[in-house]
Each structure stands twice: as C-alpha cells, then as structure tokens.
Backbone bond lengths (Angstrom), bond angles and torsions (degrees), N, CA, C in turn:
res aa  C-N    CA-C-N  psi(-1)  N-CA   C-N-CA  omega(-1)  CA-C   N-CA-C  phi
1 X - - - 1.432 - - 1.492 111.85 -
2 X 1.352 115.15 165.12 1.429 122.40 -176.03 1.495 108.80 -66.77
3 X 1.450 116.42 -42.60 1.525 118.16 -179.59 1.516 109.50 -63.04
4 X 1.284 116.44 -45.46 1.514 118.36 -179.20 1.488 114.01 -55.99
5 X 1.389 114.76 -44.27 1.465 119.65 -178.65 1.556 110.61 -67.03
6 X 1.372 112.54 -36.56 1.438 118.08 179.64 1.569 111.41 -65.29
7 X 1.340 112.73 -38.10 1.457 119.23 177.03 1.521 110.39 -64.26
8 X 1.321 115.80 -42.59 1.479 121.34 -178.87 1.531 106.97 -60.85
9 X 1.343 116.19 -44.15 1.472 121.80 -174.33 1.565 107.06 -65.61
10 X 1.278 117.07 -43.89 1.494 122.54 -177.59 1.541 109.14 -61.72
11 X 1.329 115.68 -44.32 1.445 121.06 179.21 1.516 111.11 -63.27
12 X 1.345 114.12 -45.74 1.454 119.15 178.38 1.505 113.32 -60.83
13 X 1.414 112.92 -42.90 1.420 118.76 178.38 1.525 113.57 -61.84
14 X 1.347 111.76 -42.10 1.586 117.79 178.23 1.431 109.79 -63.22
15 X 1.375 117.28 -42.94 1.486 121.02 -177.47 1.522 109.23 -62.75
16 X 1.392 116.44 -38.04 1.451 122.44 -178.81 1.543 107.25 -59.74
17 X 1.345 115.57 -49.43 1.476 121.18 -177.01 1.531 110.78 -58.20
18 X 1.447 112.17 -49.00 1.466 116.18 -177.57 1.523 110.29 -58.80
19 X 1.367 113.22 -53.69 1.536 118.90 -177.67 1.548 109.85 -53.67
20 X 1.411 112.52 -42.17 1.469 115.08 -179.14 1.571 112.94 -62.23
21 X 1.332 111.44 -42.17 1.483 115.98 -179.88 1.536 110.55 -64.13
22 X 1.320 116.11 -44.56 1.459 117.65 175.35 1.456 113.63 -60.04
23 X 1.323 116.82 -41.30 1.410 122.45 179.81 1.500 113.78 -64.60
24 X 1.374 114.34 -40.59 1.475 120.30 177.14 1.542 109.35 -57.80
25 X 1.367 115.51 -43.41 1.497 117.16 -177.79 1.498 108.33 -69.89
26 X 1.314 123.21 -43.19 1.403 122.23 173.69 1.506 115.77 -60.34
27 X 1.317 112.88 -40.20 1.512 118.88 -177.44 1.596 105.83 -68.10
28 X 1.214 116.01 -38.77 1.508 119.03 179.83 1.538 109.59 -61.33
29 X 1.307 116.42 -31.32 1.488 121.03 177.93 1.535 111.64 -80.99
30 X 1.338 114.31 -43.55 1.383 115.36 -176.05 1.505 114.80 -83.42
31 X 1.375 112.93 -34.35 1.493 121.51 -177.32 1.569 109.85 55.15
32 X 1.330 110.45 48.66 1.521 114.53 178.77 1.524 110.13 -103.97
33 X 1.280 113.10 109.39 1.500 118.87 -177.85 1.451 113.60 -67.92
34 X 1.339 121.98 -36.20 1.432 124.75 176.31 1.542 110.37 -56.76
35 X 1.275 114.12 -51.89 1.441 114.81 -174.52 1.531 111.89 -67.22
36 X 1.334 118.83 -29.95 1.416 123.09 175.01 1.538 114.54 -63.79
37 X 1.358 110.75 -41.95 1.526 117.99 179.33 1.552 110.40 -67.21
38 X 1.428 113.08 -41.73 1.483 115.54 179.10 1.551 108.46 -65.15
39 X 1.342 116.84 -41.72 1.484 116.78 -177.78 1.523 109.62 -62.36
40 X 1.316 116.43 -48.77 1.408 122.06 -177.26 1.508 110.21 -58.07
41 X 1.295 119.64 -45.73 1.451 118.06 -179.84 1.508 111.27 -68.68
42 X 1.308 118.24 -31.50 1.498 119.94 -179.60 1.559 103.77 -69.36
43 X 1.302 122.61 -45.48 1.477 122.54 178.66 1.494 110.84 -57.08
44 X 1.380 113.18 -46.66 1.442 114.14 -172.58 1.575 109.08 -69.87
45 X 1.263 119.60 -33.89 1.484 118.58 179.06 1.513 113.48 -69.48
46 X 1.342 114.88 -41.34 1.489 119.94 176.44 1.486 111.55 -65.43
47 X 1.300 116.31 -37.80 1.472 120.77 -175.71 1.520 105.16 -67.49
48 X 1.336 117.01 -51.73 1.504 120.97 -174.97 1.485 111.47 -63.97
49 X 1.374 112.57 -29.59 1.493 116.92 176.30 1.518 111.13 -65.79
50 X 1.315 114.48 -43.09 1.486 119.07 174.79 1.472 114.69 -59.73
51 X 1.323 114.23 -41.98 1.487 118.26 178.36 1.513 111.01 -61.50
52 X 1.316 117.97 -40.48 1.454 119.90 -175.61 1.585 107.56 -70.85
53 X 1.295 117.44 -39.50 1.488 120.43 175.86 1.563 109.01 -69.67
C-alpha cells in the first residue's frame, strides 16, 4: 500500500541521516578522504537506484 511504502521510505531516510551523522563524526576523527569518497558514491548510487525504482 501507499502508506506502507511511505513508512519504508521515511525509515530509510531516517537511517540515512543517522548513518551520515555517525559517519561525519567518525570521518572527523579519521580524516580519511578515500572512505568519504567511497561512502558518498555508495549513498549516491543507492539513492538514485531508489529514485529509479
């Protein structure tokens, strides 16, 4: 149903924000550019994949 998919989307979106915040803290401590690039590209690909679907 529409409500269920909307719930899934909100949960996914919330998880993205939480994971991003955690990663920002970790990234601030590690200062690893490679990890950041990999993470950004992963997020971008998964996000665009969801938009296509």
